[in-house]
C-alpha positions, -999 to 999 in steps of 0.1 A, spaced: -493 -74 307 -492 -45 285 -459 -18 294 -468 7 308 -445 39 282 -421 48 313 -410 10 307 -411 14 268 -389 38 269 -364 23 292 -364 -7 281 -357 10 241 -332 31 261 -316 -4 271 -316 -18 242 -302 8 221 -274 16 242 -263 -26 244 -265 -29 201 -245 6 204 -222 -9 223 -215 -36 205 -212 -14 176 -181 7 194 -164 -34 201 -164 -38 167 -150 -6 149 -128 -9 181 -117 -47 165 -118 -39 131 -96 -8 125 -71 -21 144 -44 -10 119 -17 -40 102 16 -35 120 30 -57 89 65 -38 80 79 -34 40 111 -25 46 122 -48 71 132 -79 49 148 -45 28 182 -51 42 184 -90 30 217 -111 9 254 -99 6 245 -66 -19 239 -31 -2 202 -18 1 212 10 -24 223 -9 -54 182 -24 -52 149 -18 -71 123 -18 -45 87 -25 -61 65 -17 -29 23 -19 -22 11 6 -4 -31 0 4 -47 28 6 -79 23 12 -108 -5 8 -94 -24 -28 -62 7 -44 -31 6 -36 -2 22 -49 26 9 -62 61 32 -59 100 19 -73 125 31 -57 161 25 -59 164 37 -94 196 47 -106 205 87 -102 218 87 -141 186 70 -159 152 96 -164 126 87 -138 100 109 -158 111 89 -188 103 56 -170 68 66 -153 58 75 -189 61 39 -203 53 26 -171 16 43 -171 21 37 -207 25 3 -210 4 -11 -176 -26 14 -190 -21 34 -149 -23 64 -138 14 71 -121 39 102 -106 75 115 -97 77 123 -63 108 132 -42 121 114 -10 143 121 12 155 86 20 147 75 -14 160 104 -37 130 107 -69 98 76 -64 80 68 -92 42 54 -78 18 37 -101 -19 28 -93 -26 -3 -86 -5 -35 -77 15 -36 -104 46 -53 -89 48 -83 -112 49 -58 -149 74 -33 -133 92 -65 -128 92 -78 -158 94 -41 -174 126 -34 -160 142 -65 -169 133 -70 -204 144 -35 -214 179 -40 -197 170 -16 -169 185 -36 -142 188 -69 -137 159 -99 -123 179 -102 -89 183 -62 -78 147 -59 -83 137 -72 -50 96 -75 -49 81 -59 -14 41 -64 4 13 -85 11 
């Protein structure tokens, strides 16, 4: 009842092949990307979307995410606001130029509620003009 070396090798290859097929199916299912559109509710309400401040969170990889703040008025000092965000929230941040939204602030981590509270407390914008998006 002992296996010959040739049948043992063919059995091993068969098991290995079925294992790789299962692994392939698992990764194919787990790598389907989320089709959530964070911009779909941007146009709701009676105001135009240009006079609202949009605070979004974008998933990077694993637990890491980025908070973006777009739609701040052009006459505001965006770099100074970003510096205040970084200092108050103890996070990193940068100002990026966007062709659609103008200057956009990017902050590391999920800072949506912090950003809204800061903008309202410092009277940079009203609470009803700040729109939180994501998850």
